[in-house]
C-alpha positions in Angstrom: -15.2 -24.5 -4.6 -13.6 -25.6 -0.8 -10.3 -24.8 -2.1 -11.2 -21.1 -2.9 -13.2 -20.4 0.6 -9.9 -21.8 2.5 -7.7 -19.2 0.4 -10.4 -16.4 1.2 -10.2 -17.2 4.9 -6.3 -17.6 4.9 -5.9 -14.7 3.5 -8.4 -12.8 5.8 -6.6 -14.1 8.8 -3.1 -13.2 7.7 -1.7 -10.0 8.6 -1.7 -7.2 5.9 0.9 -7.0 4.0 2.8 -3.4 3.7 5.7 -3.0 1.6 7.4 0.3 1.0 10.1 2.0 -1.0 11.8 5.3 -0.9 14.3 7.3 0.9 15.6 6.1 4.3 15.8 8.7 7.0 17.1 7.5 9.9 16.6 9.6 13.4 19.3 10.3 16.4 16.8 7.9 18.2 17.8 5.1 15.9 14.2 4.9 14.1 14.3 4.6 10.6 11.8 6.0 8.5 10.5 6.0 4.7 8.2 9.0 4.1 6.0 8.8 7.3 6.2 5.2 8.1 8.1 4.1 10.6 10.1 0.7 10.3 10.8 -1.7 12.9 13.9 -3.8 11.5 12.4 -7.4 12.1 14.4 -10.3 13.8 17.0 -7.7 15.0 17.4 -5.8 18.0 19.0 -2.3 18.3 20.9 -1.1 21.0 19.5 2.5 22.5 21.4 5.2 21.3 22.6 5.7 25.1 23.7 2.5 25.3 27.4 2.3 26.7 29.8 -0.8 26.5 33.2 -1.5 27.9 36.0 -2.9 25.6 38.4 -5.5 26.5 40.7 -3.0 27.8 38.2 -1.6 30.2 37.5 2.0 27.8 33.9 2.8 28.0 32.6 3.8 24.2 29.4 4.9 23.3 28.2 1.5 21.5 24.4 2.9 21.0 25.7 6.0 19.1 28.0 4.2 16.9 25.1 1.7 16.2 22.8 4.7 15.2 25.7 6.4 12.9 26.5 2.9 11.2 22.6 3.1 10.5 23.2 6.8 9.3 25.8 6.1 7.1 24.8 2.9 5.4 21.1 3.5 5.3 20.3 7.3 5.5 19.6 9.0 2.4 19.5 5.5 0.5 16.6 3.9 -1.6 15.8 1.3 0.4 12.9 -1.5 -0.1 11.5 -3.2 3.2 9.3 -6.0 2.7 6.9 -6.8 5.9 3.8 -6.5 7.5 2.1 -4.3 9.6 1.7 -5.3 13.2 1.1 -4.3 17.3 -0.8 -1.3 18.2 2.3 1.3 17.2 1.2 0.7 13.6 5.2 -0.1 12.8 6.2 -1.9 9.9 7.7 -5.0 10.9 10.0 -5.5 8.1 13.3 -6.8 6.3 14.9 -3.9 4.3 17.3 -4.2 1.2 19.6 -1.9 -0.4 19.7 -3.1 -3.9 20.2 -7.0 -2.8 22.1 -6.6 0.2 19.6 -7.6 3.3 20.2 -4.6 5.6 18.8 -6.5 9.0 21.4 -9.0 8.3 24.0 -6.4 7.5 23.5 -4.6 10.9 24.0 -8.3 12.6 26.8 -9.0 10.6 28.5 -5.4 11.1 28.0 -6.2 14.9 25.8 -3.2 15.6 22.4 -5.2 16.2 21.9 -8.7 17.4 19.3 -11.5 16.4 16.0 -11.3 18.5 12.4 -12.2 18.1 10.6 -15.0 16.3 12.5 -14.2 12.8 16.1 -14.1 14.2 16.9 -17.5 13.4 18.0 -16.2 10.1 20.6 -14.0 11.6 22.2 -16.2 14.6 24.9 -17.4 12.2 25.6 -13.7 11.3 25.8 -13.0 15.0 28.1 -15.6 16.0 30.5 -14.4 13.2 30.5 -11.0 14.7 30.6 -12.2 18.3 33.9 -14.4 17.2 35.1 -11.5 15.1 34.4 -9.2 18.0 32.8 -6.8 15.6 30.6 -3.4 17.0 28.7 -4.3 20.1 30.8 -7.6 20.6 34.3 -5.7 21.3 33.3 -5.8 24.8 30.4 -6.1 27.1 27.1 -3.7 27.5 27.1 -1.7 30.8 23.8 -1.8 32.3 22.4 1.6 32.9 
């Protein structure tokens, strides 16, 4: 009896799980949606779509737009499964998303178009170091402060 009560209390205290599956839609502002649900990719940070970067030769490139483009090509119109929890006042689903067995959050970090960020970022730190070493995506140069 004591264990049942503890389990009920734990379940009541934990954030509500809100998994979702369906066709991914990527907006020009790097928003990811499945149906009406806006999804925040947990453990990673995407650049602002207007972010600019400077490569090692000093050339400026639209790294924010390129990150959005990568998302549109690899996620847009694809069947995805997002596993996560609704948190925060914005009602966004904070989730890890998959296309088949591919972890899309990790794929974005590995491709260099997102960085490991936040409480769940430790699972992506190694992928970020590899993207930095290979100078992929954002890591081809430096971010330009707005």
